[in-house]
C-alpha positions in Angstrom: 30.2 -29.8 38.0 32.7 -28.8 35.2 32.7 -25.3 33.9 34.0 -24.6 30.4 34.3 -21.1 28.9 34.6 -20.3 25.2 35.2 -16.9 23.7 33.4 -16.4 20.4 34.1 -12.9 19.0 33.4 -10.5 21.8 30.9 -12.8 23.7 31.8 -15.1 26.6 30.0 -18.5 26.4 29.8 -20.7 29.4 29.3 -24.5 29.0 28.4 -26.5 32.1 28.8 -30.3 32.5 27.2 -32.2 35.4 28.8 -35.6 35.8 27.3 -37.8 38.5 28.3 -41.2 37.0 29.8 -44.1 38.9 28.1 -43.4 42.2 25.4 -45.2 44.1 22.5 -42.9 43.4 19.1 -44.7 43.5 16.8 -41.8 42.8 16.8 -38.5 40.8 14.5 -36.1 42.8 12.0 -34.1 40.7 13.2 -30.9 42.4 16.8 -31.7 41.4 15.7 -32.2 37.7 13.7 -29.1 37.7 16.6 -27.1 39.3 19.0 -28.4 36.6 16.6 -27.4 33.9 16.9 -23.8 35.0 20.7 -23.8 34.8 21.8 -21.7 31.8 24.5 -23.2 29.7 24.0 -26.8 31.0 25.2 -28.9 28.0 26.0 -32.4 29.5 24.2 -34.4 32.1 25.6 -37.8 33.1 23.9 -40.2 35.5 25.4 -43.4 34.1 26.5 -46.4 36.1 24.4 -45.7 39.2 21.6 -47.7 40.8 18.7 -45.6 39.5 15.4 -47.3 39.4 11.8 -46.3 38.7 10.5 -44.3 35.7 12.4 -41.7 33.7 11.8 -38.2 35.0 10.5 -35.5 32.6 13.2 -33.2 31.4 11.5 -29.7 31.2 13.4 -26.6 30.5 16.6 -28.2 29.3 16.6 -26.1 26.1 20.3 -26.2 25.6 21.1 -29.7 26.8 23.2 -31.6 24.2 24.2 -34.8 26.0 22.1 -37.0 28.3 23.6 -40.3 29.6 21.5 -42.5 31.9 23.1 -45.8 30.8 23.8 -48.8 33.1 21.0 -48.3 35.6 17.7 -50.0 36.3 15.3 -47.4 35.0 12.0 -48.8 33.7 8.7 -47.9 32.2 7.7 -46.1 29.0 9.7 -43.4 27.4 7.2 -41.4 25.4 7.1 -37.8 26.3 9.7 -37.3 29.0 12.3 -36.3 26.4 10.2 -34.2 24.1 11.6 -30.9 25.2 15.2 -31.8 24.5 15.3 -30.2 21.0 19.1 -29.4 21.2 20.0 -33.0 22.1 23.0 -34.4 20.2 23.7 -37.5 22.3 21.2 -39.7 24.1 22.3 -42.9 25.9 19.6 -45.0 27.7 21.3 -48.3 27.2 21.4 -51.1 29.8 18.2 -50.3 31.6 14.8 -51.8 31.7 12.8 -49.4 29.6 9.8 -50.9 27.7 7.1 -49.8 25.4 7.6 -48.3 22.0 10.7 -46.3 21.0 10.3 -42.6 21.7 8.8 -41.4 18.4 9.4 -37.7 18.8 13.2 -38.3 18.6 12.7 -38.1 14.9 12.1 -34.4 15.4 15.5 -34.0 17.0 17.3 -32.8 13.9 20.6 -32.3 15.8 20.7 -35.9 17.2 24.1 -37.5 16.4 24.3 -40.5 18.7 21.3 -42.6 19.9 22.0 -45.6 22.1 19.0 -47.5 23.4 20.5 -51.0 23.5 19.8 -53.7 26.1 16.4 -52.6 27.2 12.9 -54.1 26.5 11.6 -51.7 23.9 8.9 -53.1 21.7 7.2 -52.4 18.4 8.6 -51.2 15.2 11.5 -48.9 14.5 9.9 -45.5 13.7 10.0 -44.4 10.1 10.8 -40.9 11.3 14.2 -42.0 12.5 15.3 -41.3 8.9 14.7 -37.6 9.7 17.7 -37.5 12.0 20.0 -36.6 9.2 23.0 -36.0 11.6 22.9 -39.4 13.2 26.3 -41.2 13.1 25.5 -43.8 15.7 22.2 -45.8 16.0 22.3 -48.7 18.5 19.0 -50.4 19.2 20.4 -53.9 19.9 19.1 -56.2 22.7 15.5 -55.2 22.7 12.2 -56.8 21.5 11.7 -54.7 18.3 9.8 -56.3 15.5 8.8 -55.3 12.0 11.2 -54.4 9.3 14.1 -52.0 9.0 12.7 -48.6 7.8 12.9 -48.3 4.0 14.4 -44.8 4.3 17.3 -45.9 6.5 19.6 -45.3 3.5 18.9 -41.6 3.9 21.1 -41.4 7.0 24.1 -40.5 5.0 26.3 -39.6 8.0 25.7 -42.9 9.8 28.9 -44.8 10.9 27.5 -47.4 13.3 24.1 -49.2 12.7 23.6 -51.9 15.4 20.2 -53.7 15.4 21.3 -57.0 16.9 19.2 -59.3 19.1 15.7 -58.2 18.3 12.8 -59.8 16.4 13.1 -57.9 13.2 11.9 -59.5 10.0 11.8 -59.0 6.3 14.7 -58.2 3.9 17.9 -56.4 4.5 17.4 -53.0 2.7 19.5 -52.6 -0.3 19.9 -48.9 0.2 22.2 -49.5 3.2 24.9 -49.7 0.5 24.2 -46.0 -0.2 25.5 -44.8 3.2 29.1 -43.7 2.3 30.2 -43.3 6.0 28.9 -46.7 7.3 31.7 -48.5 9.1 29.7 -51.2 10.9 26.3 -52.9 10.3 25.2 -55.5 12.7 21.8 -57.1 12.5 22.6 -60.5 13.9 20.2 -62.6 15.9 17.0 -61.5 14.3 14.5 -63.2 11.9 15.6 -61.7 8.6 15.0 -63.8 5.6 15.4 -63.4 1.9 18.7 -62.8 0.1 21.6 -60.6 1.0 21.6 -57.6 -1.3 24.5 -57.0 -3.7 26.8 -54.1 -2.8 26.0 -54.1 0.9 29.7 -54.1 1.8 30.5 -51.3 -0.5 31.6 -49.0 2.3 31.5 -51.4 5.3 34.4 -52.6 7.4 32.3 -54.8 9.7 29.3 -56.8 8.7 27.4 -59.2 11.0 24.2 -60.9 9.8 24.6 -64.2 11.7 21.8 -66.1 13.4 19.0 -65.2 10.9 17.2 -67.1 8.2 18.9 -65.6 5.2 18.9 -67.8 2.2 20.2 -68.2 -1.3 23.7 -67.6 -2.6 25.8 -64.7 -1.3 26.6 -61.9 -3.8 29.9 -62.3 -5.7 31.1 -58.9 -4.5 30.3 -59.3 -0.8 33.8 -60.3 0.2 35.8 -58.3 -2.2 35.5 -54.7 -0.9 38.8 -53.1 0.0 37.8 -51.8 3.4 36.3 -55.1 4.7 37.7 -56.5 7.9 35.0 -58.7 9.4 32.2 -60.7 7.8 29.9 -63.0 9.9 27.2 -64.8 8.0 27.1 -67.9 10.2 23.9 -69.7 11.3 21.8 -68.9 8.2 20.5 -70.9 5.3 22.8 -69.6 2.7 23.9 -71.9 -0.2 25.9 -71.9 -3.4 29.7 -71.6 -3.5 32.0 -69.3 -1.6 33.1 -66.4 -3.8 36.7 -66.5 -4.8 37.2 -62.7 -4.9 38.2 -61.9 -1.3 39.6 -58.6 0.1 43.2 -58.7 1.3 42.2 -56.6 4.3 39.9 -59.3 5.7 40.6 -60.2 9.3 37.7 -62.5 10.3 35.4 -64.6 8.1 32.7 -66.7 9.7 30.5 -68.7 7.2 29.8 -71.7 9.4 26.4 -73.5 9.9 25.1 -72.8 6.3 24.6 -74.9 3.2 27.6 -73.8 1.2 28.9 -76.4 -1.3 31.8 -76.7 -3.7 35.4 -76.3 -2.8 37.3 -74.0 -0.5 38.7 -71.2 -2.8 42.5 -71.3 -3.1 42.4 -67.5 -3.1 42.3 -67.7 0.7 46.0 -68.2 0.5 46.5 -64.5 -0.3 44.9 -63.3 2.9 48.0 -62.6 5.0 45.9 -60.6 7.6 43.2 -63.3 8.1 43.0 -64.4 11.8 39.7 -66.3 11.9 38.4 -68.6 9.2 35.3 -70.6 10.1 33.6 -72.7 7.4 32.3 -75.5 9.6 29.0 -77.4 9.2 28.5 -76.8 5.5 28.7 -79.2 2.5 32.1 -78.3 1.2 34.0 -80.9 -0.7 37.4 -81.4 -2.3 40.8 -81.1 -0.5 42.0 -78.6 2.0 43.8 -76.1 -0.2 47.5 -76.1 0.6 47.4 -72.3 -0.1 46.0 -71.9 3.4 49.5 -72.5 4.7 50.3 -69.0 3.6 47.8 -67.4 6.0 50.4 -66.8 8.6 48.2 -64.7 10.8 45.6 -67.5 11.3 44.7 -68.1 14.9 41.6 -70.2 14.3 40.9 -72.6 11.4 37.6 -74.4 11.6 36.7 -76.7 8.7 34.8 -79.3 10.7 31.7 -81.2 9.6 32.1 -80.9 5.8 32.9 -83.5 3.2 36.5 -82.7 2.7 38.8 -85.4 1.4 42.5 -86.0 0.9 45.2 -85.7 3.5 45.9 -83.0 6.1 48.3 -80.6 4.3 51.7 -80.5 5.7 51.9 -76.8 5.0 49.5 -76.2 7.9 52.6 -76.6 10.0 53.6 -73.1 8.8 50.8 -71.4 10.6 52.8 -70.4 13.6 50.0 -68.2 15.1 47.5 -71.0 15.0 45.7 -71.7 18.3 42.7 -73.7 17.3 42.6 -76.3 14.4 39.3 -78.2 14.0 39.0 -80.7 11.1 36.7 -83.2 12.7 33.9 -85.0 10.9 35.3 -85.0 7.4 36.7 -87.7 5.1 40.4 -87.0 5.5 42.8 -89.9 5.2 46.6 -90.4 5.4 48.8 -89.9 8.4 48.9 -87.1 10.9 51.7 -84.9 9.5 54.5 -84.3 12.0 54.7 -80.7 10.7 51.5 -80.0 12.7 53.5 -80.6 15.9 55.5 -77.5 15.2 52.6 -75.3 16.1 53.8 -74.1 19.5 50.7 -71.9 20.2 48.2 -74.6 19.5 45.5 -75.0 22.2 43.0 -77.3 20.5 43.7 -80.0 17.9 40.6 -81.9 16.8 40.9 -84.3 13.8 38.4 -86.8 15.1 35.9 -88.7 13.0 38.0 -89.1 9.9 39.9 -92.0 8.3 43.5 -91.2 9.4 46.0 -94.0 9.5 49.5 -94.6 10.8 50.7 -93.8 14.3 50.5 -90.8 16.6 53.8 -89.0 16.0 56.0 -89.0 19.0 56.7 -85.3 18.3 53.1 -84.6 19.5 54.8 -83.7 22.8 56.2 -80.6 21.2 52.7 -79.0 21.6 53.4 -77.9 25.1 50.4 -75.5 25.2 47.9 -78.0 23.9 44.9 -78.4 26.2 42.5 -80.4 24.0 43.6 -83.3 21.8 40.9 -85.3 20.0 41.9 -88.0 17.6 39.1 -90.5 18.2 37.2 -92.4 15.6 40.1 -92.9 13.1 42.2 -95.9 12.1 45.3 -94.9 14.1 47.6 -97.8 15.0 50.5 -98.5 17.3 51.1 -97.4 20.9 50.5 -94.1 22.6 53.9 -92.3 22.5 55.5 -92.3 25.9 56.4 -88.6 25.3 52.7 -87.7 26.0 53.6 -87.6 29.7 55.4 -84.3 29.1 52.4 -82.5 27.7 51.8 -80.5 30.9 49.0 -78.3 29.6 46.8 -81.2 28.4 43.3 -81.2 30.0 41.6 -83.6 27.6 42.8 -86.6 25.6 40.3 -88.4 23.3 41.8 -91.4 21.5 38.8 -93.8 21.5 37.7 -95.9 18.6 41.0 -96.4 16.9 43.3 -99.4 16.6 45.9 -98.4 19.2 47.6 -101.1 21.1 50.2 -101.8 23.8 49.9 -100.6 27.3 49.0 -97.2 28.8 52.0 -95.0 29.4 52.4 -92.4 32.1 49.8 -89.7 31.5 50.1 -85.9 32.0 49.1 -85.2 35.6 47.0 -82.2 34.6 44.4 -84.2 32.7 41.1 -83.0 34.0 38.2 -83.3 31.6 38.5 -86.8 30.1 40.9 -89.6 29.2 39.1 -91.7 26.6 41.0 -94.8 25.4 37.9 -96.9 24.6 37.4 -99.3 21.7 41.1 -99.9 21.0 43.4 -102.9 21.3 45.1 -102.1 24.6 46.0 -105.1 26.8 47.7 -105.9 30.0 47.0 -104.6 33.5 45.4 -101.2 34.1 48.3 -99.2 35.5 48.0 -98.0 39.0 49.8 -94.8 37.9 46.5 -93.5 36.6 45.7 -92.6 40.2 48.2 -89.7 39.8 45.4 -88.0 37.8 43.8 -86.4 40.8 41.8 -83.9 38.8 40.5 -86.3 36.2 36.7 -86.5 36.0 36.1 -89.2 33.3 38.2 -92.3 32.6 37.0 -94.6 29.8 38.9 -97.8 29.2 36.0 -99.8 27.8 36.1 -102.3 24.9 39.8 -103.2 25.1 41.7 -106.3 26.3 42.7 -105.2 29.8 43.2 -108.0 32.3 43.9 -108.5 35.9 42.5 -106.6 38.9 41.2 -103.1 39.0 43.9 -101.2 40.9 42.7 -100.2 44.4 44.7 -96.9 44.0 42.1 -95.7 41.6 39.7 -95.2 44.5 41.9 -92.2 45.6 41.1 -90.2 42.4 39.1 -87.5 44.2 37.6 -85.8 41.1 36.6 -89.0 39.3 32.9 -89.2 38.7 32.7 -91.6 35.6 34.7 -94.8 35.3 33.9 -97.0 32.3 35.6 -100.4 32.2 33.0 -102.5 30.3 33.9 -105.3 27.9 37.4 -106.2 29.0 38.9 -109.2 30.7 39.2 -107.9 34.2 39.0 -110.1 37.3 39.0 -109.9 41.0 37.0 -107.9 43.5 35.8 -104.4 42.5 37.3 -101.9 44.9 35.0 -99.6 46.9 34.9 -96.3 45.1 33.4 -93.1 46.4 29.6 -93.0 46.5 29.4 -90.4 43.7 31.5 -92.4 41.2 29.4 -93.9 38.4 31.1 -97.2 37.7 30.4 -99.3 34.6 32.1 -102.6 34.6 29.8 -105.0 32.8 31.2 -107.5 30.3 34.0 -108.6 32.6 33.2 -112.2 33.6 35.9 -112.4 36.3 34.9 -109.4 38.3 33.3 -109.9 41.7 31.1 -107.2 43.2 32.3 -106.3 46.6 29.7 -105.9 49.4 31.2 -102.5 50.1 30.4 -101.3 46.6 27.0 -99.8 46.5 25.1 -98.0 43.8 25.0 -94.3 44.7 21.2 -94.2 44.5 20.3 -97.6 45.9 16.5 -98.1 45.9 14.8 -98.6 49.3 14.3 -102.2 50.3 10.9 -103.8 50.4 9.2 -105.1 53.6 8.4 -101.9 55.5 6.6 -102.4 58.7 2.8 -102.5 58.9 2.9 -99.6 61.4 4.7 -97.3 59.0 2.3 -98.2 56.2 -0.7 -97.5 58.5 0.8 -94.1 59.6 1.4 -93.1 56.0 -2.2 -94.1 55.0 -3.6 -92.0 57.9 -1.5 -89.0 57.0 -2.6 -89.3 53.3 -6.2 -89.4 54.4 -5.9 -86.4 56.6 -4.2 -84.4 53.9 -6.9 -85.4 51.4 -9.6 -84.3 53.7 -7.9 -81.0 54.2 -7.5 -80.4 50.5 -11.2 -81.2 50.0 -12.2 -78.8 52.8 -10.1 -76.0 51.3 -11.7 -76.5 47.9 -15.2 -76.4 49.4 -14.4 -73.2 51.4 -12.9 -71.6 48.4 -16.0 -72.3 46.3 -18.3 -71.0 49.0 -16.3 -67.8 49.3 -16.6 -67.2 45.5 -20.4 -67.1 45.9 -20.1 -64.5 48.7 -17.9 -62.0 46.8 -19.1 -58.4 47.1 -18.3 -55.4 44.9 -16.6 -57.6 42.3 -13.6 -58.2 44.7 -11.1 -60.5 43.1 -10.1 -63.7 44.9 -6.7 -63.7 46.5 -5.4 -66.8 44.9 -1.7 -66.8 44.2 -0.3 -66.0 40.8 0.5 -68.9 38.6 4.2 -69.6 38.7 6.0 -69.6 35.4 7.2 -73.0 34.2 10.7 -73.9 35.3 13.4 -72.8 33.0 15.4 -75.5 31.3 19.0 -74.7 31.2 21.0 -76.6 28.6 24.2 -76.4 30.4 25.3 -80.1 30.3 28.3 -80.0 28.0 29.2 -83.5 27.0 32.2 -85.2 25.5 31.7 -87.1 22.3 31.1 -90.2 24.2 28.1 -88.5 25.9 29.0 -89.1 29.5 30.9 -86.2 30.8 29.0 -83.5 32.7 31.4 -80.6 32.6 33.4 -80.8 29.5 33.6 -77.2 28.4 34.5 -76.6 24.8 37.3 -74.1 25.4 37.4 -73.5 21.6 34.4 -71.3 22.2 36.6 -68.9 24.2 38.1 -67.8 20.9 34.7 -67.6 19.2 33.2 -65.4 21.9 34.8 -62.3 20.5 32.7 -62.7 17.4 29.7 -64.5 18.9 26.5 -62.4 19.0 25.1 -64.2 21.9 27.5 -62.4 24.2 26.0 -59.0 23.3 26.3 -57.3 26.7 30.1 -57.6 26.7 30.3 -56.6 23.1 28.2 -53.6 23.7 30.3 -52.5 26.6 33.4 -52.6 24.4 31.6 -50.9 21.5 30.6 -48.0 23.8 34.3 -47.4 24.4 34.9 -47.7 20.6 32.2 -45.2 19.9 33.7 -42.6 22.3 37.1 -43.1 20.6 35.5 -42.6 17.2 33.9 -39.3 18.1 
């Protein structure tokens, strides 16, 4: 317990704080709560980050309590009347528990309330209209619940609000225009809901951070939405927005995410004035025209994602000036011309993806300058010539996708750290498959299909311990297929000269026919016995139903929920690799609303610092 004394005039005031956080408490005894309620001067009570379970105790007698923190526990049940007596409360944090039912309505009577954090629970129903009565609120975090209905129309009356976080609920309707009337509002996050309609004009008048991603917002975005001087982050991705991207953009902008919408037109050249911009994501829209060379002036850019649009022209050489760039994604456009050697100056680059375009020329030998590159994807272009021998020195490379080009020659030494995939399919490679590929001990997928390889399959490839997919179809290979490990999926069709070794078996070989008559008879008898047993159980069960007394319910087991389908099979673009993690997402996580728990933890620290 912490004792603080304050002298006001001639009176001595005692303020007590009871901090029991970061322990292993599993229960708050009622006697303890009642005893604390009789302590004069108790201002702060902190039970956060324990192992508390069960329902919330009733806090009677805490007439002077100003701060109550029960966050990061496993408390559950309804919160309706347990907090009604806390009329002096300024800070309430119940986040990261298992509370359910409606939000505590009477909190609207708490006129002194400044911070209300109820995130990451299972609260249901609508946001109470009376929340607008809490005129001193500067933090309202209701994220990660099951709230529905619309945002209260009077939310704009909370003129001291700094943080309004409503993410990951089931809220519907329009975004209230009067949010633009809150002069203190720093952050508004309503991502991952079901909002529709249009984004109101002026919403970013006072904002620094706006996140409305993962909704069903439609129509064009207001011309002034990106122009406000305080703006730092705007995330409108995963909506149904259309029209053009406004050309008036604030110079203070750090992150802009407009991907997965229906924007059209060209990329504004005014982006070139954004010297502080670190993230620019415009992927999966209908943007046309060339990549503006002015982007080469965005020297702070760490991530540039223009993938899956209709962009034309060549890759601007000035992108080689983006010394801070770590991720460059230009795939699925209509880009042509050669790969500019200037790109190979980007020493911090981790991911380079220019696949599914119409690039020509050869792969520059200076590609080996990208010593931090982990993912290189140039497949589905018209690249010619050999693979540069310098590729062997790219010691950070985990994935190399060069399929569906016009590359020729032989396979040079490959970087030994290759792990995810080496895809050289559908090119013009010839000669023998080099045994040096066996050096790639961590490689999981090797695709050499649809080339002109000849000769034997090197026996040394059987020593690749991590290999689980080997695709050699449609070449000119001959000889006996070596005996690979049982878990290796081998595809070698379209090679007329190959001989299947008797030692090579399909991993899941079907059982042979011709089982003995005795085995068949035994199985039939067992099946008959089981069937009779099931029928008997059904008859007994029906008979017992007729003999129920006093409306006693039957003791049949509860119906199990359907199995959860986890979509965790991340595939390469050739659709065969089971564990190809898109490491680009690591940079997107910082702005991704799906990772709300981690974000909220960080935000809690930010809130405390902002107090």
